[in-house]
C-alpha positions in Angstrom: 8.0 -7.0 -13.7 5.1 -6.5 -16.2 7.3 -6.5 -19.3 7.2 -10.3 -19.2 4.3 -12.7 -18.9 5.2 -16.0 -17.3 2.8 -18.9 -17.4 3.5 -22.4 -16.0 1.4 -25.4 -16.6 1.5 -29.0 -15.3 1.8 -32.1 -17.5 -2.0 -32.0 -18.0 -1.9 -28.4 -19.3 -3.5 -26.9 -16.2 -2.1 -23.4 -15.4 -0.3 -23.4 -12.0 1.6 -20.1 -12.2 0.4 -16.8 -13.8 2.5 -13.7 -13.0 1.5 -10.0 -12.9 3.0 -9.6 -16.4 0.5 -12.3 -17.7 -2.3 -10.4 -16.1 -1.3 -7.2 -17.9 -0.3 -8.6 -21.3 -3.1 -11.1 -21.6 -5.9 -9.2 -19.7 -6.9 -11.9 -17.3 -6.2 -12.1 -13.5 -4.3 -14.9 -11.8 -7.5 -15.6 -9.9 -9.2 -16.4 -13.2 -6.3 -18.2 -14.9 -5.0 -20.5 -12.1 -6.4 -24.0 -12.3 -7.7 -23.4 -15.9 -6.6 -25.3 -19.0 -4.1 -23.6 -21.3 -7.0 -23.4 -23.7 -7.7 -20.2 -21.9 -5.0 -18.5 -23.9 -4.7 -20.8 -27.0 -6.7 -19.5 -30.0 -9.4 -22.0 -31.0 -8.0 -22.6 -34.5 -4.6 -23.6 -33.0 -5.8 -25.9 -30.2 -5.5 -29.2 -32.0 -1.9 -28.3 -33.0 -1.2 -27.0 -29.5 -2.3 -30.2 -27.8 -0.6 -32.5 -30.2 2.7 -30.7 -29.6 2.1 -30.4 -25.9 1.4 -34.1 -25.5 4.5 -35.0 -27.6 6.6 -32.7 -25.4 5.3 -34.2 -22.2 5.7 -37.8 -23.4 9.3 -37.3 -24.7 10.7 -33.9 -23.7 13.3 -33.8 -26.5 12.6 -30.2 -27.6 13.1 -28.3 -24.4 13.2 -24.7 -25.7 11.4 -23.0 -28.5 11.5 -19.2 -29.3 8.8 -17.9 -31.6 6.1 -15.3 -32.1 3.2 -17.0 -30.4 -0.5 -16.1 -30.9 -2.3 -15.7 -27.5 -6.1 -15.4 -27.0 -6.4 -12.4 -24.6 -9.1 -11.6 -22.1 -10.9 -9.2 -24.5 -11.3 -12.0 -27.1 -8.6 -10.6 -29.4 -5.7 -12.8 -30.6 -2.3 -11.0 -30.2 1.1 -12.2 -31.1 3.9 -12.0 -28.5 7.6 -12.9 -28.7 7.7 -16.0 -26.6 9.9 -18.8 -25.3 8.4 -22.2 -24.6 10.2 -24.6 -22.3 9.5 -28.1 -21.1 10.3 -28.4 -17.4 11.8 -31.8 -16.6 13.5 -33.4 -13.6 17.1 -34.7 -13.5 16.0 -38.0 -15.2 14.4 -36.2 -18.1 10.8 -36.8 -17.0 8.5 -33.9 -17.9 7.0 -32.0 -15.0 5.2 -29.4 -17.1 5.9 -26.4 -19.3 6.6 -22.7 -19.0 6.0 -19.9 -21.4 7.8 -16.5 -21.1 6.3 -13.8 -23.3 7.7 -10.3 -24.0 5.5 -7.2 -24.1 7.4 -5.8 -27.1 9.6 -7.2 -29.9 9.6 -10.2 -32.2 11.7 -13.3 -32.6 11.2 -13.2 -36.3 10.0 -16.8 -36.2 6.3 -17.3 -37.0 5.4 -21.0 -36.9 1.7 -20.4 -36.9 1.5 -17.6 -39.5 
């Protein structure tokens, strides 16, 4: 299923899951991505905003689902935009366990929070 890139990170922003779709869409192997910080795929100019939002989401996972066109730093150094859905993963008590991003190979959400 390479039409969708699925990336999961723990509460520290360390990548714990990287599917074949992420390898294809983002141009990096799972062997390279696993154990790395999400900064691997967050464009440098968006990192401060990314981490501020990520920390807020992990501390108080109120916004649990966001669909938007999300810029991704790919393995070739290019930033490409993918229709994505960001979700905070939490337990039954609402404590954050991490985050998941699901990105489509094609299409747009029409929402461009970074553009």
